[in-house]
ROSE-4610 file (N, C-alpha, C; in Angstrom, 1 decimal, always signed):
// ROSE-4610
residu = [M/M/M/D/D/D/F/F/F/L/L/L/S/S/S/L/L/L/H/H/H/E/E/E/K/K/K/V/V/V/I/I/I/E/E/E/H/H/H/N/N/N/N/N/N/F/F/F/S/S/S/H/H/H/F/F/F/L/L/L/L/L/L/N/N/N/K/K/K/F/F/F/E/E/E/Y/Y/Y/K/K/K/E/E/E/I/I/I/D/D/D/L/L/L/G/G/G/K/K/K/R/R/R/A/A/A/T/T/T/Y/Y/Y/S/S/S/V/V/V/E/E/E/S/S/S/N/N/N/E/E/E/F/F/F/I/I/I/I/I/I/I/I/I/M/M/M/G/G/G/G/G/G/L/L/L/L/L/L/V/V/V/K/K/K/E/E/E/N/N/N/C/C/C/N/N/N/R/R/R/I/I/I/S/S/S/K/K/K/I/I/I/R/R/R/Q/Q/Q/Y/Y/Y/S/S/S/F/F/F/N/N/N/L/L/L/E/E/E/G/G/G/G/G/G/F/F/F/I/I/I/F/F/F/N/N/N/L/L/L/E/E/E/D/D/D/D/D/D/E/E/E/T/T/T/C/C/C/Y/Y/Y/L/L/L/D/D/D/N/N/N/I/I/I/K/K/K/D/D/D/G/G/G/R/R/R/I/I/I/A/A/A/V/V/V/L/L/L/D/D/D/K/K/K/N/N/N/I/I/I/I/I/I/F/F/F/D/D/D/M/M/M/L/L/L/E/E/E/K/K/K/D/D/D/G/G/G/L/L/L/L/L/L/V/V/V/H/H/H/L/L/L/F/F/F/L/L/L/E/E/E/Q/Q/Q/Y/Y/Y/L/L/L/K/K/K/A/A/A/E/E/E/E/E/E/D/D/D/M/M/M/D/D/D/F/F/F/L/L/L/K/K/K/L/L/L/H/H/H/F/F/F/L/L/L/N/N/N/S/S/S/N/N/N/K/K/K/R/R/R/I/I/I/I/I/I/H/H/H/S/S/S/M/M/M/L/L/L/Q/Q/Q/I/I/I/S/S/S/R/R/R/L/L/L/N/N/N/Q/Q/Q/Q/Q/Q/A/A/A/F/F/F/K/K/K/L/L/L/P/P/P/H/H/H/L/L/L/I/I/I/F/F/F/P/P/P/K/K/K/E/E/E/I/I/I/K/K/K/L/L/L/T/T/T/N/N/N/L/L/L/A/A/A/K/K/K/Y/Y/Y/C/C/C/N/N/N/C/C/C/N/N/N/R/R/R/V/V/V/T/T/T/V/V/V/S/S/S/R/R/R/L/L/L/L/L/L/S/S/S/K/K/K/L/L/L/K/K/K/N/N/N/E/E/E/N/N/N/Y/Y/Y/I/I/I/F/F/F/V/V/V/E/E/E/E/E/E/E/E/E/G/G/G/L/L/L/M/M/M/I/I/I/P/P/P/E/E/E/E/E/E/S/S/S/I/I/I/S/S/S/D/D/D/L/L/L/L/L/L/D/D/D/M/M/M]
num = [1/1/1/2/2/2/3/3/3/4/4/4/5/5/5/6/6/6/7/7/7/8/8/8/9/9/9/10/10/10/11/11/11/12/12/12/13/13/13/14/14/14/15/15/15/16/16/16/17/17/17/18/18/18/19/19/19/20/20/20/21/21/21/22/22/22/23/23/23/24/24/24/25/25/25/26/26/26/27/27/27/28/28/28/29/29/29/30/30/30/31/31/31/32/32/32/33/33/33/34/34/34/35/35/35/36/36/36/37/37/37/38/38/38/39/39/39/40/40/40/41/41/41/42/42/42/43/43/43/44/44/44/45/45/45/46/46/46/47/47/47/48/48/48/49/49/49/50/50/50/51/51/51/52/52/52/53/53/53/54/54/54/55/55/55/56/56/56/57/57/57/58/58/58/59/59/59/60/60/60/61/61/61/62/62/62/63/63/63/64/64/64/65/65/65/66/66/66/67/67/67/68/68/68/69/69/69/70/70/70/71/71/71/72/72/72/73/73/73/74/74/74/75/75/75/76/76/76/77/77/77/78/78/78/79/79/79/80/80/80/81/81/81/82/82/82/83/83/83/84/84/84/85/85/85/86/86/86/87/87/87/88/88/88/89/89/89/90/90/90/91/91/91/92/92/92/93/93/93/94/94/94/95/95/95/96/96/96/97/97/97/98/98/98/99/99/99/100/100/100/101/101/101/102/102/102/103/103/103/104/104/104/105/105/105/106/106/106/107/107/107/108/108/108/109/109/109/110/110/110/111/111/111/112/112/112/113/113/113/114/114/114/115/115/115/116/116/116/117/117/117/118/118/118/119/119/119/120/120/120/121/121/121/122/122/122/123/123/123/124/124/124/125/125/125/126/126/126/127/127/127/128/128/128/129/129/129/130/130/130/131/131/131/132/132/132/133/133/133/134/134/134/135/135/135/136/136/136/137/137/137/138/138/138/139/139/139/140/140/140/141/141/141/142/142/142/143/143/143/144/144/144/145/145/145/146/146/146/147/147/147/148/148/148/149/149/149/150/150/150/151/151/151/152/152/152/153/153/153/154/154/154/155/155/155/156/156/156/157/157/157/158/158/158/159/159/159/160/160/160/161/161/161/162/162/162/163/163/163/164/164/164/165/165/165/166/166/166/167/167/167/168/168/168/169/169/169/170/170/170/171/171/171/172/172/172/173/173/173/174/174/174/175/175/175/176/176/176/177/177/177/178/178/178/179/179/179/180/180/180/181/181/181/182/182/182/183/183/183/184/184/184/185/185/185/186/186/186/187/187/187/188/188/188/189/189/189/190/190/190/191/191/191/192/192/192/193/193/193/194/194/194/195/195/195/196/196/196/197/197/197/198/198/198/199/199/199/200/200/200/201/201/201/202/202/202/203/203/203/204/204/204/205/205/205/206/206/206/207/207/207/208/208/208/209/209/209/210/210/210/211/211/211/212/212/212/213/213/213/214/214/214/215/215/215/216/216/216]
x = [+61.3/+62.7/+63.6/+64.5/+65.3/+66.5/+67.0/+67.9/+69.2/+69.9/+70.8/+70.3/+69.2/+68.8/+68.7/+68.2/+68.1/+69.4/+70.4/+71.8/+72.4/+72.2/+72.7/+72.0/+70.9/+70.1/+70.7/+71.0/+71.5/+72.8/+73.7/+75.3/+75.5/+74.4/+74.9/+74.7/+76.0/+76.2/+76.5/+77.3/+77.7/+76.5/+75.2/+74.2/+74.1/+74.9/+75.1/+75.9/+77.0/+77.8/+77.1/+76.4/+75.8/+74.7/+74.0/+72.9/+73.5/+74.7/+75.3/+75.8/+76.4/+76.8/+75.7/+74.6/+73.3/+72.8/+73.0/+72.2/+73.0/+74.4/+75.1/+76.1/+76.3/+77.5/+78.8/+79.8/+81.0/+82.0/+83.3/+84.4/+85.0/+85.3/+85.9/+87.1/+88.0/+89.5/+90.2/+90.8/+91.5/+92.8/+93.4/+94.6/+95.6/+96.7/+97.7/+98.6/+99.6/+100.4/+101.2/+101.0/+101.7/+101.3/+100.2/+99.6/+99.4/+99.2/+98.9/+98.0/+96.6/+96.0/+95.7/+95.8/+95.6/+94.3/+93.4/+92.1/+91.9/+91.1/+90.9/+89.9/+89.9/+88.9/+87.5/+87.2/+85.9/+85.5/+86.1/+86.1/+85.5/+84.6/+84.1/+84.4/+85.3/+85.8/+85.1/+84.9/+84.1/+85.1/+85.3/+86.2/+85.3/+85.6/+84.9/+85.6/+86.8/+87.4/+88.8/+89.5/+90.7/+91.0/+92.4/+92.8/+93.5/+93.3/+94.0/+94.4/+95.5/+95.8/+95.6/+94.9/+94.9/+95.8/+96.4/+97.5/+97.0/+96.8/+96.3/+97.7/+97.9/+99.0/+98.6/+98.9/+98.4/+99.5/+99.2/+100.1/+101.0/+100.3/+101.2/+102.0/+101.3/+102.4/+103.0/+102.7/+103.5/+103.2/+102.4/+101.8/+101.4/+101.7/+100.9/+100.1/+99.2/+98.3/+97.7/+97.8/+97.5/+96.2/+95.3/+94.2/+94.0/+93.2/+93.6/+91.8/+91.4/+90.4/+89.7/+88.5/+88.1/+86.8/+86.3/+85.1/+84.2/+83.3/+82.4/+82.7/+83.9/+84.3/+84.3/+84.2/+84.2/+85.2/+85.7/+86.8/+86.5/+86.8/+86.7/+87.3/+87.8/+88.5/+87.5/+87.6/+86.7/+87.5/+88.8/+89.9/+90.5/+90.7/+91.3/+92.9/+93.2/+94.9/+95.3/+94.6/+95.1/+95.0/+95.9/+96.0/+95.9/+95.0/+94.6/+95.2/+95.8/+96.4/+95.8/+95.7/+95.1/+96.4/+97.0/+97.8/+97.1/+97.3/+97.0/+97.8/+97.4/+98.0/+98.0/+96.7/+96.4/+94.9/+95.0/+93.8/+92.8/+93.4/+92.5/+91.4/+90.3/+89.5/+88.6/+88.6/+87.9/+86.7/+85.7/+84.8/+85.1/+85.2/+85.5/+83.9/+83.4/+82.2/+82.2/+81.4/+81.4/+80.9/+81.6/+81.3/+80.0/+80.4/+79.5/+77.9/+77.9/+76.6/+75.9/+76.7/+76.4/+76.1/+76.8/+76.4/+75.2/+74.5/+73.3/+72.6/+72.5/+71.4/+71.1/+72.2/+72.0/+71.6/+71.9/+71.1/+69.6/+69.3/+67.8/+67.0/+67.9/+66.7/+67.1/+67.9/+68.0/+68.7/+69.9/+70.7/+72.1/+72.5/+73.7/+74.5/+73.3/+74.0/+74.5/+73.8/+74.3/+75.9/+75.9/+77.2/+78.3/+78.0/+79.2/+79.3/+78.2/+78.1/+79.1/+79.0/+79.8/+81.4/+81.4/+82.9/+83.4/+82.5/+83.0/+83.4/+82.5/+83.0/+84.0/+84.4/+85.4/+86.7/+86.6/+87.7/+88.2/+87.2/+87.6/+88.0/+87.6/+88.5/+89.9/+90.1/+91.3/+92.1/+91.7/+92.4/+93.0/+92.3/+92.9/+94.4/+94.3/+95.5/+96.6/+96.2/+97.0/+97.6/+96.6/+97.2/+98.5/+98.6/+99.8/+101.2/+101.2/+102.4/+102.8/+101.9/+102.4/+103.0/+103.2/+103.7/+105.0/+105.9/+107.3/+107.2/+108.3/+108.4/+107.7/+108.3/+108.0/+106.5/+106.0/+104.6/+103.8/+104.4/+103.7/+103.5/+104.8/+104.8/+103.8/+103.8/+103.0/+101.5/+101.1/+99.6/+99.3/+99.9/+99.9/+99.9/+100.7/+100.8/+99.4/+98.8/+97.6/+96.3/+96.5/+95.2/+95.1/+96.3/+96.4/+95.9/+96.6/+96.1/+94.7/+94.0/+92.7/+91.8/+92.3/+91.6/+91.7/+93.0/+93.3/+92.5/+92.3/+91.5/+90.0/+89.5/+88.2/+87.9/+88.9/+88.9/+88.7/+89.6/+89.7/+89.3/+88.7/+88.0/+89.0/+90.1/+91.2/+90.9/+91.6/+91.3/+92.1/+93.2/+94.0/+94.6/+95.1/+95.4/+96.8/+97.0/+98.2/+98.5/+99.6/+99.9/+100.5/+100.1/+100.3/+101.6/+102.1/+103.4/+103.7/+102.6/+102.8/+103.2/+103.0/+103.5/+105.1/+105.7/+107.2/+107.7/+108.9/+109.5/+109.4/+109.9/+109.8/+108.4/+107.6/+106.0/+105.6/+105.8/+105.5/+106.1/+107.3/+108.2/+107.6/+107.2/+106.4/+105.3/+104.0/+102.8/+103.2/+104.4/+104.6/+105.5/+105.8/+106.8/+108.1/+108.6/+109.9/+110.8/+112.1/+112.8/+113.0/+113.6/+113.5/+114.1/+115.0/+116.1/+115.5/+114.5/+113.7/+112.9/+112.1/+111.1/+111.6/+112.9/+113.7/+114.1/+114.4/+115.1/+114.0/+112.9/+111.6/+111.1/+110.8/+110.4/+111.2/+112.5/+113.5/+113.3/+113.1/+113.2/+112.0/+110.7/+109.4/+109.4/+110.1/+110.2/+111.0/+112.2/+112.9/+112.5/+111.6/+110.9/+109.5/+109.3/+107.8/+106.4/+106.7/+105.3/+104.8/+105.4/+105.1/+105.6/+104.9/+105.7/+105.4/+106.6/+106.6/+105.7/+104.7/+103.9/+103.9/+103.2/+103.1/+102.6/+101.3/+100.7/+101.4/+102.4/+102.9/+103.3/+102.9/+103.4/+102.1/+102.1/+100.9/+101.1/+100.0/+100.1/+99.1/+99.4/+98.6/+97.8/+96.4/+95.7/+96.3/+97.1/+97.7/+98.9/+99.5/+100.4/+99.9/+98.8/+98.2/+98.5/+98.1/+98.2/+99.7/+100.6/+102.0/+102.6/+102.1/+102.4/+102.1/+100.9/+100.4/+101.2/+101.7/+102.4/+103.7/+104.3/+105.6/+105.9]
y = [+114.3/+114.3/+115.3/+116.1/+117.0/+116.4/+117.1/+117.0/+115.9/+116.7/+115.9/+114.5/+114.5/+113.2/+112.2/+112.7/+111.9/+111.4/+112.2/+112.0/+110.8/+111.0/+109.8/+108.6/+108.6/+107.3/+106.6/+107.5/+107.1/+106.7/+107.1/+106.6/+105.6/+105.6/+104.6/+103.2/+102.5/+101.2/+100.9/+101.8/+101.4/+101.3/+101.9/+101.8/+102.3/+103.3/+104.1/+102.9/+102.5/+101.9/+100.3/+100.0/+98.6/+99.0/+99.9/+100.4/+100.3/+101.1/+101.3/+99.8/+99.0/+97.6/+96.9/+97.1/+96.1/+96.7/+98.0/+98.5/+98.5/+98.4/+98.4/+97.4/+97.3/+96.3/+96.7/+96.0/+96.3/+95.2/+95.7/+94.6/+94.7/+93.3/+93.2/+92.8/+93.6/+93.4/+93.2/+92.0/+91.5/+92.2/+93.3/+93.9/+93.2/+92.7/+92.0/+92.6/+91.9/+92.4/+93.7/+95.1/+96.0/+96.5/+96.2/+96.6/+98.0/+98.6/+100.0/+100.0/+100.8/+100.8/+102.4/+102.5/+104.0/+104.1/+105.2/+105.4/+106.2/+105.7/+106.3/+107.6/+108.4/+109.6/+109.3/+108.0/+107.5/+106.5/+106.1/+105.2/+105.5/+104.9/+105.3/+103.8/+104.1/+103.0/+102.8/+101.8/+101.3/+100.4/+100.7/+99.6/+98.8/+97.4/+96.2/+95.6/+96.0/+95.4/+95.6/+95.6/+95.5/+97.2/+97.6/+98.9/+99.4/+100.5/+101.1/+102.6/+102.9/+104.5/+105.0/+106.0/+106.9/+108.0/+108.2/+109.2/+110.2/+111.3/+112.1/+113.0/+113.1/+113.7/+114.9/+116.1/+117.5/+117.4/+116.9/+117.2/+118.3/+119.6/+120.7/+121.2/+120.9/+121.5/+120.1/+119.0/+117.7/+117.4/+118.4/+117.9/+116.7/+116.0/+114.4/+114.6/+114.2/+114.1/+112.6/+112.1/+110.6/+110.7/+109.8/+109.4/+108.2/+107.4/+106.2/+105.8/+104.6/+104.1/+102.7/+102.5/+101.3/+100.8/+99.8/+99.0/+100.0/+100.3/+101.2/+102.5/+102.9/+104.0/+104.2/+105.4/+105.2/+106.6/+106.2/+107.2/+107.5/+108.8/+109.2/+110.5/+110.8/+111.9/+113.1/+114.1/+115.4/+116.5/+116.5/+117.5/+116.9/+117.6/+117.1/+117.1/+117.8/+118.1/+117.1/+116.1/+115.4/+113.8/+113.0/+111.7/+111.0/+109.8/+109.5/+107.8/+107.3/+105.9/+105.4/+104.0/+103.3/+102.4/+102.4/+101.5/+100.5/+99.1/+98.1/+98.3/+98.4/+98.2/+96.7/+96.3/+94.8/+94.5/+93.4/+92.5/+93.7/+94.3/+95.4/+94.9/+95.1/+94.5/+96.1/+96.1/+97.3/+96.6/+97.4/+97.4/+98.5/+98.4/+99.7/+99.5/+100.7/+101.0/+102.4/+102.4/+103.6/+105.0/+105.7/+107.1/+107.9/+107.9/+108.7/+108.1/+106.9/+106.0/+106.3/+106.2/+106.4/+108.1/+108.9/+110.3/+110.5/+109.9/+110.1/+109.7/+108.7/+107.8/+108.6/+108.9/+109.6/+110.9/+111.6/+112.8/+112.9/+111.7/+111.4/+111.4/+110.5/+110.3/+111.1/+112.2/+113.3/+112.9/+111.8/+111.5/+111.8/+112.5/+113.1/+113.7/+114.7/+115.7/+114.8/+113.6/+112.9/+112.2/+112.2/+111.7/+112.7/+113.9/+114.7/+115.5/+115.3/+115.7/+114.7/+113.5/+112.5/+112.7/+113.1/+113.2/+114.4/+115.4/+116.6/+116.3/+115.6/+115.5/+114.4/+113.6/+112.8/+113.6/+114.7/+115.5/+116.3/+116.7/+117.3/+116.5/+115.0/+114.2/+114.1/+114.0/+114.1/+115.1/+116.3/+117.6/+117.5/+116.6/+116.6/+115.7/+114.9/+114.3/+115.1/+115.9/+117.1/+118.0/+118.5/+119.1/+118.7/+117.4/+116.9/+117.4/+118.0/+118.4/+119.7/+120.3/+121.6/+121.3/+119.8/+119.5/+119.2/+118.7/+118.5/+117.0/+116.4/+115.0/+114.2/+114.1/+112.9/+113.2/+114.2/+114.3/+113.8/+114.1/+113.6/+112.0/+111.5/+110.1/+109.3/+109.8/+109.4/+109.5/+110.8/+110.8/+109.9/+109.8/+109.3/+107.6/+106.9/+105.6/+105.5/+106.4/+106.1/+106.2/+107.0/+107.2/+105.7/+105.4/+104.2/+103.0/+103.0/+101.8/+101.7/+102.8/+102.7/+102.1/+102.7/+102.3/+100.7/+100.4/+98.9/+98.0/+98.6/+98.0/+97.7/+99.0/+98.9/+98.0/+97.9/+97.3/+95.6/+95.2/+93.9/+93.4/+94.3/+94.0/+93.6/+94.1/+94.0/+94.1/+93.3/+93.6/+94.7/+95.0/+96.0/+97.0/+98.0/+98.9/+98.2/+98.0/+97.5/+98.2/+98.7/+99.3/+98.4/+98.2/+97.0/+96.8/+95.6/+95.4/+95.5/+95.6/+95.9/+97.3/+98.1/+99.5/+99.4/+99.7/+99.8/+101.1/+101.4/+102.6/+103.4/+103.2/+104.3/+104.9/+103.8/+104.3/+105.2/+104.9/+105.7/+106.9/+106.9/+108.2/+109.2/+108.5/+109.4/+109.9/+109.2/+109.7/+111.0/+110.9/+111.9/+113.1/+113.0/+113.8/+114.1/+113.1/+113.1/+111.9/+111.8/+110.5/+109.5/+108.3/+107.0/+107.0/+107.7/+107.6/+107.9/+109.2/+109.9/+108.7/+108.1/+107.2/+106.0/+105.3/+104.4/+104.7/+106.0/+106.5/+106.3/+106.9/+107.2/+105.8/+105.0/+103.6/+102.9/+103.1/+102.3/+102.9/+104.1/+104.9/+104.2/+104.2/+103.9/+102.4/+101.6/+100.0/+100.2/+100.6/+100.6/+101.0/+102.2/+102.6/+102.1/+100.9/+100.2/+100.7/+101.7/+102.4/+101.6/+100.9/+100.1/+98.7/+97.6/+96.1/+95.7/+94.8/+94.2/+92.7/+92.5/+91.4/+90.9/+89.8/+89.0/+89.8/+90.6/+91.5/+92.9/+93.3/+94.5/+95.1/+96.6/+97.2/+97.4/+96.9/+96.8/+98.0/+98.9/+100.3/+99.9/+100.0/+99.7/+101.0/+100.9/+101.8/+102.9/+102.4/+103.2/+104.1/+103.7/+104.5/+105.8/+105.7/+106.7/+108.2/+108.4/+109.9/+110.3/+109.3/+109.7/+109.8/+109.1/+109.3/+110.7/+111.0/+112.5/+113.5/+113.4/+114.5/+114.4/+113.6/+113.8/+114.9]
z = [+96.5/+96.9/+95.9/+96.9/+96.3/+95.4/+94.7/+93.7/+94.3/+95.4/+96.2/+97.0/+97.5/+98.0/+96.9/+95.6/+94.4/+94.1/+94.0/+93.5/+94.6/+95.9/+96.7/+96.6/+96.2/+95.7/+94.5/+93.6/+92.1/+92.4/+93.3/+93.3/+94.5/+95.5/+96.5/+96.1/+96.9/+96.6/+95.2/+94.7/+93.3/+92.2/+92.6/+91.9/+90.6/+90.1/+88.7/+88.1/+88.6/+87.6/+87.3/+88.1/+87.9/+86.9/+87.0/+86.1/+84.5/+84.7/+83.3/+82.8/+83.6/+83.0/+82.6/+83.3/+83.1/+81.5/+81.3/+80.3/+79.0/+79.2/+77.8/+77.6/+76.6/+76.1/+76.5/+76.9/+77.4/+77.1/+77.3/+77.1/+78.5/+79.2/+80.4/+80.1/+80.9/+80.7/+82.2/+82.4/+83.5/+83.3/+84.1/+84.0/+84.6/+83.7/+84.4/+85.4/+86.0/+87.1/+86.7/+87.0/+86.8/+85.5/+84.9/+83.5/+83.7/+82.6/+82.4/+81.0/+81.4/+80.2/+79.9/+78.5/+78.0/+77.7/+78.2/+78.0/+76.8/+75.8/+74.6/+75.0/+74.1/+74.0/+73.9/+73.4/+73.3/+74.0/+75.1/+76.1/+77.2/+77.9/+79.3/+80.1/+81.3/+82.1/+83.4/+83.6/+84.9/+85.8/+86.9/+87.6/+88.2/+87.8/+88.2/+89.3/+89.7/+91.2/+91.2/+92.3/+92.4/+93.1/+92.8/+93.2/+92.0/+91.6/+90.4/+90.6/+90.1/+90.2/+88.5/+88.7/+87.6/+87.4/+86.1/+86.1/+84.7/+84.8/+84.0/+83.9/+82.3/+82.1/+81.1/+81.4/+80.4/+79.1/+77.9/+77.0/+76.6/+77.2/+77.1/+78.0/+79.3/+80.6/+80.8/+80.7/+80.9/+82.5/+83.1/+84.6/+84.9/+85.6/+85.9/+87.2/+87.3/+88.4/+88.9/+90.0/+90.5/+91.2/+91.0/+92.0/+92.0/+93.0/+93.2/+93.3/+92.7/+92.4/+92.8/+93.2/+93.7/+92.6/+93.1/+92.2/+92.3/+91.2/+91.3/+90.6/+90.4/+90.1/+88.5/+88.2/+86.4/+85.8/+84.9/+84.4/+82.9/+82.6/+81.0/+80.9/+79.7/+79.3/+79.0/+79.2/+79.1/+78.2/+78.7/+78.0/+77.0/+75.7/+74.4/+74.7/+75.6/+76.0/+76.9/+77.6/+78.6/+78.2/+78.7/+78.3/+79.6/+79.8/+80.9/+80.9/+81.9/+81.9/+83.4/+83.4/+84.4/+84.6/+85.9/+86.4/+87.3/+87.1/+88.1/+89.2/+90.5/+91.6/+92.0/+92.0/+92.7/+92.2/+91.6/+90.9/+90.1/+89.3/+88.6/+87.5/+87.4/+86.4/+86.0/+84.8/+84.2/+83.2/+82.9/+81.8/+80.9/+79.5/+78.6/+77.7/+77.8/+77.3/+76.1/+75.4/+74.4/+75.1/+75.2/+75.9/+75.4/+73.9/+73.3/+73.2/+73.3/+73.6/+74.8/+75.9/+77.4/+77.5/+77.1/+77.3/+76.5/+75.4/+74.5/+75.3/+75.9/+76.7/+77.8/+78.5/+80.1/+79.8/+78.6/+78.7/+78.3/+77.4/+77.2/+78.3/+79.4/+80.4/+81.6/+81.4/+82.5/+83.6/+83.3/+84.4/+84.1/+83.0/+83.0/+84.0/+84.3/+85.5/+86.7/+86.9/+88.0/+88.0/+86.4/+86.0/+86.4/+85.8/+86.0/+87.4/+88.1/+89.7/+90.2/+90.0/+90.8/+90.4/+89.4/+88.5/+89.3/+89.5/+90.2/+91.7/+92.1/+93.7/+93.9/+92.9/+93.0/+92.6/+91.7/+91.6/+92.8/+93.8/+94.7/+96.1/+95.9/+97.0/+96.2/+94.9/+94.3/+94.7/+94.8/+95.2/+96.5/+97.5/+98.8/+98.7/+97.7/+97.4/+96.9/+96.0/+95.4/+96.5/+97.4/+98.4/+99.2/+99.1/+99.9/+99.5/+98.1/+97.6/+98.3/+99.1/+99.6/+101.0/+101.5/+102.5/+102.2/+103.5/+103.2/+102.9/+102.3/+101.7/+102.4/+103.8/+104.7/+105.1/+105.4/+105.5/+104.2/+102.9/+101.7/+101.6/+102.0/+101.9/+102.9/+104.2/+105.1/+104.9/+104.5/+104.2/+103.0/+102.0/+100.7/+101.2/+102.2/+102.5/+103.1/+104.0/+105.0/+103.8/+103.0/+102.1/+101.3/+100.6/+99.8/+100.8/+102.0/+102.9/+103.2/+103.6/+103.6/+102.6/+101.2/+100.0/+99.7/+100.3/+99.9/+101.0/+102.5/+103.3/+102.8/+102.2/+101.8/+100.5/+99.7/+98.4/+98.6/+99.6/+99.8/+101.2/+101.9/+103.5/+104.3/+104.2/+105.4/+106.6/+107.6/+109.3/+109.4/+108.9/+109.2/+108.1/+108.3/+107.3/+106.6/+105.5/+104.8/+103.7/+103.5/+102.5/+101.4/+100.2/+99.4/+98.8/+99.0/+98.6/+96.9/+96.5/+95.0/+94.6/+95.4/+95.2/+95.5/+94.5/+95.0/+95.4/+95.7/+96.2/+95.2/+94.0/+92.8/+92.4/+92.8/+92.3/+93.3/+94.8/+96.0/+95.7/+95.4/+95.1/+94.2/+93.0/+91.8/+92.2/+93.0/+93.5/+94.4/+95.3/+96.3/+95.6/+94.5/+93.8/+94.7/+95.1/+95.7/+95.1/+95.6/+95.2/+95.9/+95.1/+96.1/+97.3/+97.3/+98.3/+99.7/+99.4/+100.7/+101.0/+100.3/+100.7/+101.3/+100.8/+101.4/+103.0/+103.0/+104.2/+105.4/+104.8/+106.0/+106.1/+105.1/+105.4/+106.6/+106.5/+107.4/+108.6/+108.6/+110.0/+110.8/+109.9/+110.4/+111.1/+110.3/+110.8/+111.8/+111.9/+113.1/+114.4/+114.0/+115.5/+115.6/+114.9/+115.1/+114.9/+113.8/+113.6/+112.4/+111.6/+110.7/+110.6/+110.2/+110.3/+109.0/+108.7/+107.5/+107.6/+106.5/+106.7/+105.2/+105.0/+103.6/+102.7/+102.9/+102.0/+101.9/+102.5/+102.6/+103.7/+104.0/+105.2/+106.3/+107.4/+108.4/+109.0/+109.2/+109.8/+111.1/+112.2/+113.3/+113.5/+114.2/+114.2/+115.4/+116.4/+117.4/+116.9/+115.9/+115.1/+114.2/+113.8/+113.1/+113.5/+114.7/+115.1/+115.4/+115.8/+115.7/+114.5/+113.5/+112.1/+111.6/+111.8/+111.3/+112.1/+113.1/+113.9/+113.5/+112.4/+112.4/+111.2]
């Protein structure tokens, strides 16, 4: 089996995260409503459930980057000049492990390269989200809503795309690098023109609306 085929086997069905949770001691934390967790430099975080947003803040440039994480994802700090926070969007649960112990064991077992490769691939996915900042504000908002709604559907096995009500206008504006007024105006327009609909769990986006939304 070649390396990439082996890597797919290692990480499929969250195998890697389950392996780490079975092998090492960890502290499980249920994140409260809208809670924020600051990831320490010696911590290795595994997402055990829910939908969370990771915020990386460069201490020097003050640039903030956001990415969204589901069950099975793992998070750790590599750069000394970065601070990492986890914001609970919905039903977030995390396991906190010792990063140094994990790295030492994985290196001995020849598995550390798989950890870093998976982190690299996740960073590539996150770059797709960052590319949205080159679009105009309305496109940034629409693309971000669709991405988050797909992850929400995946995390909670929903029958439709639902943009979760737990994400407030101010947070969506922050993720999209625009202001709250711009978000509010666009959402009002999309509701009035029946592209999105208010439901109990959030804003429902019908499949037939997606192509029209992407063309806006």
